[in-house]
C-alpha positions, 0 to 999 in steps of 0.5 A: 537348622530347617527341615528343608536344610537337613534334607539337603545334607541327607541327600548329600550324604546319600550321594554315591559321588560325594564320598569319593576322594576327588570331590572334596568339600570346604566351608566358604561365605555365601556371597548373598549373606555371608553366612558359612556354607558347605561347598564343593572345594576347587579342584587342583586339576581345574586348569587341566580340565579346562584344556581337556574341554578345548581339545575335545569339546564333546558334551560331558556331565557337569561336576557335582555342585552344591551348597548349604547354609548352616548358620546365620552369622557372618563367617568371620564371627564364627570363632569369636561370638556365635552361640552355642547352637552355632558352634554345634553347627560348625562341629557338624560341618568340620565332622562332615568335612573331615570324613568326605574329605577323607574319602570314607564311605557312609553306609547304612546298617541294621541296628540289630547287627550293632553292639555297644562299645566293649567299654561303656562310657555313659551311666545311663541313657534315658528313654526320654532323651532317646525319644527326643533324639528319635523325633529329631531324626525323624523330621530332620534325618540322621545328619552325622554318621556314627563310627563302628568297626567290624566285631572282633569276634561276631562275623556280620556284627559291628561294634560302636565307637561313638554314636550310641544314642543315635543307635538307640534313636534309629532303632526306635524308628525301626530304620537303618543307621548311617555309619562310617566302618573303619578298621580300629584296635581296641585303643584306637576305639576307646580314643575315638570314643572318648574324644568324640564325647569330650569334644561334645562336652557330653560326659559328666565328670563322674562319667568321665571318672568311671570310664577312666577306671573301667579302661584302667581295669581292662589294662589300658595304660594311662597314656591311652586313657589321657588320650581318650579323655584329653586330659593331663596325667594329673587329672587322669590320676584325680579321675581314677582316684574318685572314680575307684574309691567311691563305692560303685554302689554310691556311684550308680545310685546317684547317677551322672549328676551333670551339674557337679564337678570335681570340687564337690565330688572331692568333697564327697570322697573325703566325707566318705572316707570319715569313720562310719560314713561308708556304712551310712551311705548304704542306708541313705542310697537305699532310701525310696525318698532318696531314689525318687530325686534327680541325679543332682538332688541325690548327689546333694542329698548324700553330701548333706547327710554325710556332712551332719554329725550323727547324734550318739545312739541312746543306750538301752537301759532299765530304769527304776524308781525308789519311793519312801514310805510317804510315796516321794520319789527320792532315788532313780536307778538306771541299770545297763550291762556294765553299770549301775547308776543311782541318782538321789534327789536332794530337794526332799531330803537333802541329807540322804544322799550323804547317809547313803554315801557314808554307809557304802563300806557297811553295805559292801561288807555285808554284801561280801558276808552274804556272798560268803554264806551263799558259797558255803 
């Protein structure tokens, strides 16, 4: 979208007349190009207004009239073959259309008076992401407002339902954020929060899983959680199973892993259940080399290491050698806390091993006699 077009939308949103319910909007094709554009909908009272002008022909200010091209493709092809960027533009149009047609007023709020939702749905918002969005807002303006409610316990403050990144980006610019203030219950807030991100396909699988777990921990029932995430009951159960049974420290160490879906998280879950792997996880995720990787790479590294069977640890033991008078090493003696192993090399003296074995009874009898003398 060009800077001029974005400025036009910003001017539109700033207009005091537009949010009023009688000024409805619609999407229509541009007569010249066929591109979708935002236009004022025809009023149901057009005929009455025309008759009024006949009866009382005095001059009146003209009704607001505006339009804005937001995409280059033909409107008839929007649902069939538009690109991802064009789809995002259509989403913007739909949001604006619903908000303005509903008569919801867009206000500007100081970001210092806004707090995050009481339950987070994102694992991390990087400084780089915030910086990029901040630059976009600086160049184009904040096109889509955020949704907030009056803070339930702090007078004069607000709580975000969705738009957390836009709050951070505008704060970075030192400007107020454009917002719609709506009276929301806790359940309505989390549903709006989850559905907005779900519509954008903005959350990774594990972010959805941890969000579902947090909602359940706060006492929301499965129906509310399913609505917030727009998932079925079975998918909701899978999200909660993985989000709750994989150790929280492991999930936080891996991060949002945007390229990793349910099948691979299921695989990691199964690997962690194997004997000894939970302890191995703690060692792996604390390694500096692991932490230096990107989020997707951290996931892959952990899964690979847990899939590899660990070598059995060698048992510490004392080892001595016995040489004959000629200096030949004929035996190796290995001692541990629980056993002694005598290995006789039969290459130099093939009969020596048999000689020792045949005299074990005599040796043990001598040992018992020595024990008796020591005890007396």
